[in-house]
TISE-615521 format. One record per residue: x negated, y negated, z of N, C-alpha, C, O in turn; residue in one letter. Coordinates in steps of 0.02 Angstrom, whole numbers, padded with zeros to 5 digits, always signed. Layout:
N
XYZXYZXYZXYZa
...
END
This chain:
305
-05757-04980+05432-05695-05019+05436-05687-05060+05372-05732-05097+05353x
-05630-05053+05338-05619-05089+05276-05607-05163+05290-05579-05182+05341x
-05630-05204+05243-05621-05276+05249-05588-05303+05186-05604-05281+05130x
-05542-05350+05195-05505-05378+05139-05507-05455+05142-05515-05485+05195x
-05499-05485+05083-05490-05558+05082-05425-05577+05117-05422-05627+05153x
-05373-05536+05105-05309-05553+05135-05268-05490+05149-05270-05442+05110x
-05231-05491+05203-05184-05439+05221-05114-05469+05219-05101-05519+05253x
-05069-05438+05181-04999-05459+05177-04958-05410+05218-04959-05350+05205x
-04923-05435+05268-04883-05393+05312-04809-05400+05294-04778-05451+05307x
-04781-05347+05264-04711-05347+05247-04700-05345+05172-04734-05379+05134x
-04651-05303+05150-04641-05292+05080-04575-05319+05053-04550-05293+05003x
-04548-05371+05084-04489-05403+05056-04508-05451+05000-04566-05450+04978x
-04462-05492+04977-04477-05539+04922-04537-05584+04937-04576-05598+04892x
-04543-05608+04999-04600-05652+05016-04665-05613+05012-04714-05638+04984x
-04667-05553+05040-04728-05514+05041-04750-05492+04971-04809-05495+04955x
-04702-05469+04931-04719-05447+04863-04745-05505+04822-04794-05499+04785x
-04713-05563+04828-04735-05622+04791-04804-05644+04814-04847-05660+04772x
-04816-05645+04879-04882-05664+04904-04936-05617+04878-04988-05639+04855x
-04922-05551+04881-04971-05502+04857-04984-05512+04783-05042-05508+04761x
-04932-05524+04744-04940-05533+04671-04985-05593+04657-05030-05588+04616x
-04972-05649+04690-05013-05709+04677-05085-05699+04700-05131-05723+04667x
-05095-05665+04756-05163-05652+04779-05201-05607+04730-05259-05620+04714x
-05168-05554+04707-05200-05508+04661-05217-05541+04595-05269-05528+04566x
-05173-05584+04572-05187-05619+04509-05244-05669+04517-05273-05692+04467x
-05261-05686+04579-05318-05731+04591-05383-05692+04599-05437-05722+04608x
-05379-05626+04596-05439-05585+04599-05462-05568+04669-05520-05548+04678x
-05419-05575+04719-05439-05561+04787-05431-05487+04804-05393-05451+04771x
-05467-05465+04856-05455-05398+04882-05398-05402+04931-05398-05443+04977x
-05348-05359+04922-05285-05366+04958-05265-05299+04989-05270-05247+04957x
-05242-05302+05051-05208-05246+05083-05135-05267+05093-05120-05325+05107x
-05090-05219+05085-05018-05233+05085-04985-05181+05130-04995-05121+05120x
-04947-05204+05179-04914-05157+05225-04838-05158+05215-04808-05212+05212x
-04809-05099+05211-04736-05092+05207-04720-05021+05228-04740-04973+05196x
-04682-05015+05282-04667-04949+05309-04620-04909+05265-04624-04848+05262x
-04574-04944+05231-04526-04910+05189-04538-04931+05116-04594-04949+05099x
-04488-04929+05075-04495-04952+05006-04495-05028+05004-04462-05059+05045x
-04532-05058+04958-04531-05131+04952-04461-05156+04939-04420-05124+04906x
-04447-05215+04965-04381-05245+04954-04353-05276+05016-04314-05324+05012x
-04372-05251+05075-04346-05279+05137-04270-05276+05140-04240-05224+05126x
-04239-05332+05158-04166-05334+05166-04129-05330+05099-04068-05321+05099x
-04165-05336+05044-04133-05325+04979-04102-05256+04975-04050-05246+04944x
-04135-05208+05007-04112-05138+05004-04047-05129+05044-04014-05077+05037x
-04028-05177+05085-03966-05173+05123-03914-05222+05097-03864-05236+05130x
-03926-05248+05037-03881-05297+05007-03848-05269+04945-03883-05246+04899x
-03783-05269+04943-03746-05240+04887-03756-05281+04823-03778-05255+04772x
-03741-05345+04826-03742-05387+04766-03774-05453+04782-03759-05484+04833x
-03819-05477+04737-03850-05542+04745-03827-05585+04686-03841-05568+04628x
-03792-05639+04700-03762-05680+04648-03795-05748+04640-03778-05785+04594x
-03843-05765+04684-03871-05833+04682-03946-05834+04670-03979-05884+04686x
-03974-05779+04643-04046-05780+04627-04053-05802+04554-04026-05768+04510x
-04089-05856+04541-04094-05883+04473-04119-05830+04423-04164-05791+04437x
-04089-05832+04364-04109-05786+04311-04063-05727+04303-04068-05689+04254x
-04016-05719+04350-03968-05663+04347-03897-05692+04354-03866-05685+04406x
-03873-05725+04301-03808-05759+04306-03749-05713+04319-03697-05735+04344x
-03756-05649+04303-03702-05601+04317-03714-05564+04383-03676-05517+04399x
-03765-05584+04420-03782-05551+04483-03824-05490+04471-03832-05467+04414x
-03851-05463+04525-03894-05403+04521-03888-05366+04587-03882-05396+04640x
-03890-05299+04584-03888-05259+04645-03952-05271+04684-04005-05283+04655x
-03947-05267+04750-04006-05278+04792-04062-05229+04776-04120-05249+04770x
-04045-05165+04769-04096-05115+04756-04128-05124+04687-04186-05108+04677x
-04088-05150+04639-04116-05162+04572-04168-05218+04573-04220-05212+04542x
-04154-05271+04610-04202-05325+04616-04264-05302+04654-04320-05321+04637x
-04254-05261+04706-04311-05234+04743-04356-05192+04698-04417-05197+04701x
-04326-05151+04655-04365-05110+04608-04404-05154+04559-04462-05139+04543x
-04373-05208+04536-04407-05252+04489-04466-05288+04523-04519-05296+04493x
-04457-05309+04586-04511-05340+04622-04570-05292+04631-04628-05311+04620x
-04555-05230+04651-04608-05181+04661-04644-05165+04595-04705-05156+04594x
-04606-05163+04540-04636-05147+04476-04686-05200+04454-04732-05185+04416x
-04677-05261+04478-04722-05316+04459-04792-05307+04488-04840-05337+04464x
-04798-05265+04540-04864-05252+04570-04900-05194+04536-04960-05183+04548x
-04864-05157+04494-04895-05100+04460-04951-05124+04413-04944-05175+04379x
-05005-05088+04413-05062-05106+04371-05115-05145+04407-05171-05154+04382x
-05099-05170+04467-05149-05206+04507-05178-05158+04559-05145-05113+04583x
-05241-05170+04576-05274-05127+04626-05270-05160+04694-05293-05216+04704x
-05240-05125+04742-05236-05148+04811-05226-05087+04856-05205-05035+04832x
-05241-05095+04919-05230-05041+04968-05163-05051+05002-05149-05104+05030x
-05122-04999+05000-05057-05002+05031-05056-04960+05094-05076-04902+05093x
-05032-04988+05148-05025-04953+05212-04951-04945+05228-04912-04992+05220x
-04932-04886+05251-04862-04872+05266-04849-04864+05341-04795-04840+05361x
-04897-04883+05381-04888-04882+05454-04872-04952+05479-04882-05001+05444x
-04848-04955+05541-04831-05020+05571-04895-05056+05593-04943-05025+05615x
-04894-05122+05587-04947-05163+05616-04934-05168+05691-04881-05190+05712x
-04983-05147+05730-04974-05145+05803-05006-05204+05839-04979-05229+05888x
-05064-05227+05813-05101-05279+05848-05139-05322+05797-05165-05296+05748x
-05141-05387+05810-05184-05432+05772-05229-05467+05822-05205-05503+05866x
-05294-05458+05815-05343-05493+05857-05374-05548+05814-05414-05535+05769x
-05356-05610+05828-05377-05666+05787-05441-05698+05815-05449-05704+05876x
-05486-05717+05769-05544-05757+05788-05560-05803+05729-05539-05790+05673x
-05597-05857+05742-05613-05903+05687-05651-05870+05630-05649-05895+05573x
-05684-05815+05643-05723-05781+05590-05681-05730+05551-05705-05702+05502x
-05620-05719+05572-05578-05670+05537-05530-05637+05586-05521-05659+05642x
-05500-05584+05562-05449-05550+05601-05460-05475+05601-05475-05445+05549x
-05451-05445+05659-05454-05373+05666-05383-05349+05678-05350-05371+05724x
-05361-05303+05634-05290-05283+05635-05285-05207+05642-05318-05169+05607x
-05241-05186+05688-05228-05115+05697-05164-05097+05660-05110-05121+05676x
-05172-05055+05608-05116-05031+05568-05110-04956+05581-05152-04917+05560x
-05057-04937+05615-05052-04867+05637-05109-04852+05685-05113-04881+05739x
-05153-04806+05665-05212-04790+05706-05276-04815+05675-05331-04796+05697x
-05271-04856+05624-05331-04879+05587-05341-04954+05595-05294-04993+05587x
-05403-04973+05611-05420-05043+05615-05447-05067+05547-05485-05031+05514x
-05426-05127+05526-05453-05158+05466-05472-05229+05482-05449-05258+05531x
-05514-05259+05439-05533-05328+05446-05501-05368+05389-05499-05346+05332x
-05476-05427+05405-05446-05470+05354-05467-05542+05366-05458-05569+05421x
-05496-05573+05314-05516-05643+05321-05456-05688+05331-05459-05737+05368x
-05401-05669+05298-05339-05707+05305-05280-05658+05311-05286-05600+05292x
-05225-05682+05338-05165-05641+05345-05104-05683+05325-05098-05741+05343x
-05059-05653+05287-04994-05683+05274-04941-05639+05306-04930-05582+05285x
-04908-05665+05357-04856-05627+05392-04789-05637+05357-04763-05693+05354x
-04763-05583+05330-04698-05584+05295-04654-05529+05323-04620-05493+05286x
-04654-05522+05389-04623-05465+05422-04547-05471+05426-04514-05423+05446x
-04520-05528+05406-04448-05534+05401-04413-05539+05469-04443-05555+05520x
-04348-05525+05467-04306-05529+05527-04260-05469+05529-04247-05437+05478x
-04236-05454+05588-04189-05398+05597-04125-05425+05626-04123-05479+05655x
-04071-05386+05619-04006-05407+05643-04005-05413+05719-04032-05370+05754x
-03974-05466+05744-03963-05473+05816-03908-05426+05838-03865-05405+05799x
-03909-05410+05902-03857-05369+05932-03813-05411+05978-03833-05466+05999x
-03755-05386+05994-03710-05422+06039-03734-05421+06111-03720-05465+06150x
-03772-05368+06128-03798-05362+06195-03746-05337+06245-03752-05352+06305x
-03697-05300+06222-03644-05275+06266-03657-05203+06287-03690-05166+06251x
-03632-05182+06346-03636-05112+06365-03605-05067+06311-03555-05086+06280x
-03633-05009+06302-03612-04959+06252-03636-04973+06181-03631-04930+06138x
-03662-05034+06169-03682-05050+06101-03739-05005+06076-03735-04977+06022x
-03790-04998+06117-03846-04955+06097-03824-04882+06091-03841-04848+06043x
-03785-04860+06140-03764-04789+06142-03720-04770+06082-03723-04714+06058x
-03679-04817+06059-03633-04802+06005-03658-04825+05936-03623-04819+05886x
-03719-04851+05934-03749-04866+05869-03760-04801+05831-03791-04754+05856x
-03734-04798+05771-03736-04737+05732-03677-04691+05746-03669-04640+05714x
-03636-04710+05795-03576-04672+05812-03515-04717+05806-03468-04713+05846x
-03516-04759+05757-03461-04806+05745-03485-04877+05740-03450-04919+05711x
-03543-04893+05769-03571-04960+05765-03628-04961+05714-03670-04917+05714x
-03627-05011+05671-03678-05017+05619-03696-05090+05609-03659-05135+05627x
-03755-05100+05578-03779-05167+05561-03792-05171+05486-03825-05218+05463x
-03767-05122+05448-03779-05120+05376-03719-05088+05341-03710-05027+05344x
-03679-05129+05307-03621-05103+05272-03640-05060+05213-03608-05009+05200x
-03692-05080+05178-03713-05041+05120-03737-04972+05140-03726-04923+05105x
-03771-04968+05198-03797-04904+05223-03741-04858+05247-03742-04798+05232x
-03693-04886+05283-03646-04844+05320-03573-04852+05300-03530-04816+05325x
-03558-04898+05256-03489-04911+05239-03450-04851+05214-03391-04844+05229x
-03483-04808+05176-03448-04751+05147-03422-04702+05199-03375-04665+05186x
-03452-04702+05259-03429-04659+05313-03360-04679+05339-03327-04640+05372x
-03339-04740+05323-03276-04766+05350-03223-04776+05296-03176-04815+05304x
-03232-04741+05241-03185-04746+05186-03114-04728+05210-03104-04676+05240x
-03066-04773+05196-02997-04762+05215-02982-04771+05288-02927-04753+05311x
-03029-04800+05327-03019-04808+05399-03012-04883+05416-03011-04926+05372x
-03009-04896+05481-03001-04965+05506-03066-04987+05539-03092-04953+05583x
-03093-05044+05517-03156-05068+05544-03149-05142+05560-03102-05176+05540x
-03199-05167+05596-03204-05239+05610-03274-05262+05593-03323-05225+05600x
-03279-05324+05571-03343-05357+05559-03346-05416+05607-03298-05454+05613x
-03403-05424+05641-03413-05481+05686-03463-05528+05655-03519-05508+05638x
-03444-05592+05648-03490-05641+05621-03455-05691+05577-03398-05679+05557x
-03489-05746+05561-03458-05798+05520-03503-05827+05467-03484-05876+05434x
-03562-05798+05459-03609-05823+05408-03602-05786+05342-03557-05745+05333x
-03648-05800+05297-03646-05768+05232-03649-05692+05237-03613-05657+05201x
-03693-05667+05280-03700-05594+05285-03635-05561+05306-03614-05512+05276x
-03603-05589+05357-03541-05560+05382-03487-05559+05328-03452-05509+05320x
-03479-05614+05293-03426-05618+05243-03442-05577+05181-03398-05545+05153x
-03505-05576+05160-03523-05536+05102-03516-05461+05117-03494-05423+05074x
-03534-05441+05177-03526-05371+05196-03452-05353+05202-03432-05297+05188x
-03411-05401+05224-03338-05390+05227-03309-05378+05158-03265-05336+05150x
-03333-05415+05109-03309-05406+05041-03326-05337+05015-03286-05305+04981x
-03385-05313+05032-03405-05246+05011-03363-05193+05046-03338-05147+05015x
-03355-05200+05112-03318-05150+05151-03244-05148+05132-03213-05095+05133x
-03217-05206+05114-03146-05209+05097-03128-05164+05038-03070-05144+05030x
-03177-05148+04997-03166-05103+04940-03160-05030+04962-03135-04988+04925x
-03183-05016+05024-03187-04947+05047-03135-04930+05101-03108-04875+05102x
-03123-04977+05145-03084-04961+05205-03009-04975+05195-02989-05007+05147x
-02969-04951+05243-02897-04963+05241-02880-05033+05267-02839-05068+05238x
-02914-05052+05322-02901-05117+05353-02966-05143+05382-03005-05106+05411x
-02977-05209+05375-03037-05240+05402-03018-05302+05441-02983-05346+05416x
-03041-05306+05504-03032-05364+05546-03098-05403+05546-03151-05375+05561x
-03095-05466+05529-03155-05509+05529-03151-05555+05589-03109-05600+05592x
-03195-05544+05638-03194-05579+05702-03248-05633+05703-03307-05618+05694x
-03228-05695+05716-03276-05750+05717-03262-05794+05778-03204-05808+05794x
-03314-05815+05811-03306-05852+05875-03286-05924+05865-03267-05958+05913x
-03290-05949+05804-03271-06018+05790-03208-06020+05745-03186-05969+05720x
-03182-06080+05736-03126-06089+05690-03150-06087+05617-03117-06058+05574x
-03208-06117+05606-03234-06122+05537-03293-06076+05527-03336-06068+05571x
-03296-06046+05468-03352-06003+05450-03413-06045+05431-03407-06103+05410x
-03471-06016+05439-03533-06048+05418-03555-06027+05348-03602-06056+05321x
-03521-05979+05319-03538-05954+05253-03523-06007+05199-03484-06053+05211x
-03554-06000+05141-03541-06045+05086-03468-06040+05064-03436-05988+05071x
-03442-06095+05037-03371-06098+05022-03349-06046+04971-03294-06018+04976x
-03391-06032+04921-03370-05984+04870-03360-05914+04901-03316-05877+04878x
-03399-05897+04952-03390-05832+04985-03328-05833+05028-03290-05785+05030x
-03317-05889+05064-03257-05896+05104-03194-05888+05062-03146-05855+05081x
-03194-05920+05004-03135-05917+04960-03119-05846+04939-03061-05827+04935x
-03170-05806+04927-03160-05736+04907-03130-05695+04964-03085-05655+04953x
-03154-05707+05024-03131-05669+05082-03057-05686+05098-03018-05642+05114x
-03041-05749+05093-02975-05772+05114-02918-05747+05070-02860-05750+05091x
-02932-05723+05010-02878-05701+04966-02869-05626+04965-02827-05600+04929x
-02909-05590+05005-02903-05517+05007-02853-05498+05062-02865-05511+05121x
-02797-05466+05044-02745-05452+05093-02765-05402+05147-02738-05404+05202x
-02813-05359+05133-02833-05308+05182-02883-05335+05234-02903-05298+05278x
-02902-05398+05227-02947-05429+05277-02906-05473+05323-02876-05523+05302x
-02904-05455+05387-02870-05494+05438-02920-05537+05475-02963-05511+05511x
-02916-05602+05467-02964-05648+05497-02941-05667+05567-02886-05693+05577x
-02985-05654+05616-02971-05670+05686-03020-05724+05707-03079-05710+05719x
-02997-05785+05713-03040-05842+05727-03043-05856+05803-03002-05832+05841x
-03093-05895+05822-03102-05918+05891-03099-05860+05941-03069-05866+05994x
-03130-05804+05922-03127-05745+05965-03195-05711+05967-03235-05715+05920x
-03208-05677+06024-03271-05640+06033-03256-05570+06058-03204-05558+06089x
-03302-05525+06045-03297-05457+06072-03326-05458+06142-03383-05479+06153x
-03287-05435+06190-03311-05435+06260-03326-05365+06286-03365-05357+06333x
-03295-05314+06256-03308-05245+06276-03307-05199+06215-03271-05212+06167x
-03347-05147+06219-03348-05095+06167-03328-05029+06199-03355-05010+06251x
-03280-04995+06169-03251-04936+06199-03268-04873+06158-03274-04874+06097x
-03275-04817+06195-03287-04753+06163-03336-04711+06203-03382-04738+06233x
-03326-04645+06202-03371-04599+06236-03422-04571+06186-03480-04591+06185x
-03399-04525+06144-03443-04495+06095-03444-04534+06030-03490-04527+05990x
-03393-04575+06019-03391-04618+05960-03348-04679+05976-03310-04679+06024x
-03356-04730+05935-03319-04792+05946-03243-04781+05939-03221-04747+05893x
-03205-04809+05985-03132-04805+05980-03100-04874+05974-03043-04879+05952x
-03136-04926+05993-03108-04993+05988-03149-05044+06026-03201-05028+06055x
-03125-05106+06024-03159-05160+06060-03106-05203+06094-03048-05205+06073x
-03127-05237+06146-03085-05289+06176-03109-05356+06148-03168-05371+06149x
-03061-05396+06124-03079-05462+06099-03044-05515+06142-02989-05505+06167x
-03079-05572+06149-03053-05626+06191-03046-05689+06149-03093-05709+06115x
-02988-05720+06152-02977-05783+06118-03010-05839+06159-02994-05848+06218x
-03056-05876+06128-03095-05926+06163-03054-05986+06184-03074-06024+06228x
-02996-05996+06153-02955-06055+06169-02905-06039+06224-02893-06080+06268x
-02874-05980+06221-02822-05963+06269-02845-05918+06326-02813-05914+06378x
-02902-05886+06315-02927-05838+06365-02893-05771+06362-02910-05726+06400x
-02846-05763+06317-02810-05699+06310-02855-05644+06283-02893-05655+06236x
-02850-05585+06313-02888-05527+06291-02841-05473+06265-02785-05465+06290x
-02864-05437+06214-02823-05382+06188-02869-05328+06160-02926-05341+06140x
-02843-05267+06158-02879-05210+06132-02868-05204+06057-02811-05210+06033x
-02922-05193+06021-02918-05183+05949-02945-05112+05934-03004-05099+05943x
-02901-05068+05913-02922-04999+05898-02959-04997+05831-02936-05023+05781x
-03018-04965+05832-03061-04964+05773-03094-04896+05764-03104-04858+05811x
-03111-04883+05701-03154-04826+05685-03227-04848+05677-03273-04809+05689x
-03236-04911+05658-03304-04936+05646-03310-05009+05664-03262-05047+05658x
-03370-05029+05684-03385-05098+05701-03451-05118+05669-03503-05086+05681x
-03449-05169+05627-03509-05194+05592-03527-05263+05619-03485-05308+05620x
-03589-05270+05642-03609-05330+05679-03658-05370+05637-03711-05346+05618x
-03640-05433+05623-03683-05479+05585-03681-05548+05619-03647-05593+05596x
-03718-05555+05673-03715-05616+05714-03782-05654+05714-03800-05688+05762x
-03819-05647+05659-03882-05682+05654-03942-05636+05654-03935-05575+05652x
-04000-05666+05655-04062-05629+05648-04112-05648+05703-04107-05702+05733x
-04159-05604+05715-04216-05619+05757-04278-05592+05723-04274-05541+05688x
-04335-05624+05731-04394-05604+05694-04423-05538+05718-04415-05519+05776x
-04457-05503+05672-04496-05444+05690-04564-05470+05713-04605-05490+05672x
-04575-05471+05778-04631-05510+05805-04675-05472+05855-04717-05502+05888x
-04666-05407+05860-04701-05369+05913-04777-05373+05907-04812-05364+05957x
-04803-05385+05848-04875-05383+05836-04907-05453+05831-04967-05458+05818x
-04869-05506+05841-04896-05573+05831-04960-05582+05873-04964-05559+05929x
-05010-05616+05845-05071-05628+05883-05061-05676+05940-05016-05719+05938x
-05102-05670+05991-05099-05715+06049-05111-05787+06025-05158-05799+05987x
-05069-05833+06048-05079-05903+06032-05041-05928+05971-05042-05988+05957x
-05008-05882+05935-04970-05903+05876-04908-05942+05898-04869-05918+05939x
-04899-06002+05871-04843-06045+05892-04779-06023+05857-04777-06012+05797x
-04726-06017+05898-04660-06000+05872-04608-06049+05901-04622-06085+05949x
-04549-06049+05871-04495-06089+05900-04462-06051+05957-04485-05997+05975x
-04409-06078+05984-04377-06048+06043-04347-05980+06029-04334-05941+06075x
-04335-05965+05965-04306-05900+05946-04359-05850+05924-04343-05793+05907x
-04422-05871+05923-04476-05825+05905-04497-05828+05833-04541-05791+05812x
-04467-05873+05793-04487-05879+05723-04550-05922+05719-04560-05968+05758x
-04594-05904+05672-04660-05935+05667-04656-06006+05640-04623-06018+05589x
-04688-06052+05673-04690-06122+05652-04748-06131+05602-04805-06112+05616x
-04733-06159+05543-04785-06172+05493-04778-06244+05469-04728-06278+05483x
-04829-06266+05431-04822-06329+05395-04792-06315+05326-04771-06258+05312x
-04790-06364+05283-04759-06355+05217-04799-06308+05172-04773-06284+05122x
-04862-06296+05190-04904-06251+05150-04907-06181+05181-04949-06140+05162x
-04863-06167+05228-04855-06101+05260-04911-06085+05310-04917-06028+05332x
-04952-06135+05328-05006-06124+05376-04979-06126+05447-04938-06169+05464x
-05001-06079+05489-04984-06079+05559-05036-06120+05597-05080-06149+05567x
-05030-06121+05663-05080-06156+05703-05145-06118+05709-05195-06147+05732x
-05147-06055+05688-05209-06015+05690-05242-06016+05621-05211-05994+05573x
-05303-06040+05616-05336-06044+05551-05339-05977+05515-05358-05926+05544x
-05319-05977+05452-05323-05915+05412-05261-05871+05418-05258-05819+05385x
-05213-05891+05459-05151-05852+05466-05093-05893+05440-05083-05950+05461x
-05054-05863+05396-04998-05897+05363-04935-05855+05374-04939-05796+05391x
-04878-05885+05363-04814-05849+05370-04769-05869+05312-04771-05926+05289x
-04727-05822+05290-04683-05835+05234-04620-05793+05241-04621-05738+05269x
-04565-05819+05216-04502-05781+05217-04463-05790+05281-04468-05841+05315x
-04422-05739+05297-04374-05745+05351-04405-05748+05420-04371-05769+05467x
-04468-05730+05428-04500-05734+05494-04520-05805+05511-04540-05819+05568x
-04515-05850+05463-04537-05920+05472-04480-05962+05499-04421-05949+05484x
-04496-06011+05540-04446-06056+05568-04422-06104+05514-04459-06148+05491x
-04358-06095+05494-04329-06137+05441-04254-06129+05443-04228-06086+05479x
-04218-06169+05405-04145-06167+05405-04117-06121+05352-04065-06090+05363x
-04150-06117+05295-04122-06079+05239-04162-06015+05228-04221-06016+05213x
-04128-05958+05236-04160-05893+05226-04125-05857+05169-04073-05825+05177x
-04154-05864+05110-04127-05835+05049-04184-05802+05011-04243-05814+05025x
-04167-05760+04962-04218-05728+04921-04260-05781+04886-04321-05775+04883x
-04227-05832+04859-04263-05884+04823-04313-05921+04867-04368-05936+04845x
-04294-05935+04929-04340-05971+04973-04397-05925+04996-04453-05949+05006x
-04383-05861+05004-04435-05814+05023-04488-05808+04968-04548-05807+04982x
-04466-05805+04906-04512-05802+04850-04555-05865+04848-04616-05861+04838x
-04524-05923+04857-04562-05985+04857-04613-05987+04914-04669-06009+04905x
-04592-05965+04973-04638-05962+05031-04699-05918+05015-04756-05936+05030x
-04686-05860+04985-04740-05812+04970-04790-05841+04922-04850-05834+04932x
-04766-05874+04870-04811-05905+04821-04852-05961+04853-04912-05967+04841x
-04819-06002+04895-04854-06057+04928-04907-06031+04976-04963-06057+04978x
-04891-05979+05014-04939-05951+05062-04999-05923+05026-05056-05933+05048x
-04989-05887+04971-05045-05859+04933-05090-05914+04906-05151-05907+04906x
-05060-05968+04881-05099-06024+04856-05140-06055+04912-05197-06075+04901x
-05111-06059+04971-05147-06087+05029-05206-06042+05049-05260-06067+05066x
-05195-05977+05046-05249-05929+05061-05307-05939+05012-05365-05940+05033x
-05292-05946+04949-05343-05955+04897-05386-06016+04913-05448-06012+04911x
-05354-06073+04929-05392-06133+04944-05430-06127+05010-05484-06154+05017x
-05401-06092+05058-05435-06082+05123-05500-06043+05114-05551-06061+05142x
-05497-05989+05075-05557-05948+05065-05610-05984+05023-05669-05971+05030x
-05588-06029+04980-05635-06067+04940-05675-06116+04982-05732-06134+04964x
-05646-06139+05037-05678-06192+05076-05704-06168+05143-05730-06208+05182x
-05699-06103+05158-05723-06078+05223-05770-06019+05212-05795-05990+05261x
END
């Protein structure tokens, strides 16, 4: 059974940064990522607020640059899912795919996934008109009518991308005011092909073999109406990827991992960084900072234990 000083779970900005800092400290490192490194960067069209790129950068371009920074370092990469973590004060036993490994420390950077509306037909019509990634699926709806559900940065940024492709876009938000940053709101509000529907929620999803439309309800008047659609893109928040969390790991009410300012969890030797951590701001810049801090904490932990 292989043993490592540290196991980094997840290949987004937090995970890549943590691995880089650990490797530069001379530690033995295992790194898990089922797909290409980058995490949600690979589903982001344009990043305009990451320092050092004043003209913005494509998500996949930044992901490639992050991965390239690990080239030349020796580490073991696993492309299977982490299934189980058995924690003990002496270390951790981790099942990756069908292989068990030992890790003195672990940095969990497993990120978050898009929440679903939880309505009937949603699962059945996913991939048949319903999507959670505009960059992945937007081209399938070129010249058609779609709706985006949500009011945060993701919803509005994805609406800006989709508006370049589709004939008409309805932006449905359950509140009067958006939660997205003002600069993004300003861009959305001046695009004539984006119809903003405020104080409304989707109550039903329609379609047999493919999506045909949704019923939306006005939260103030109670009025319901049918909205005919070819596509529905859902961006109503995130939930952590948490299926493998070790027994006893403290999380908040939504399942995000609780840490201190040094990224330490309540379990000795286990740290968390990036979007899986309980915090208010989930951005590339904060994920990178989390990853660096967690790696530094691992270094000091191994020096003193």
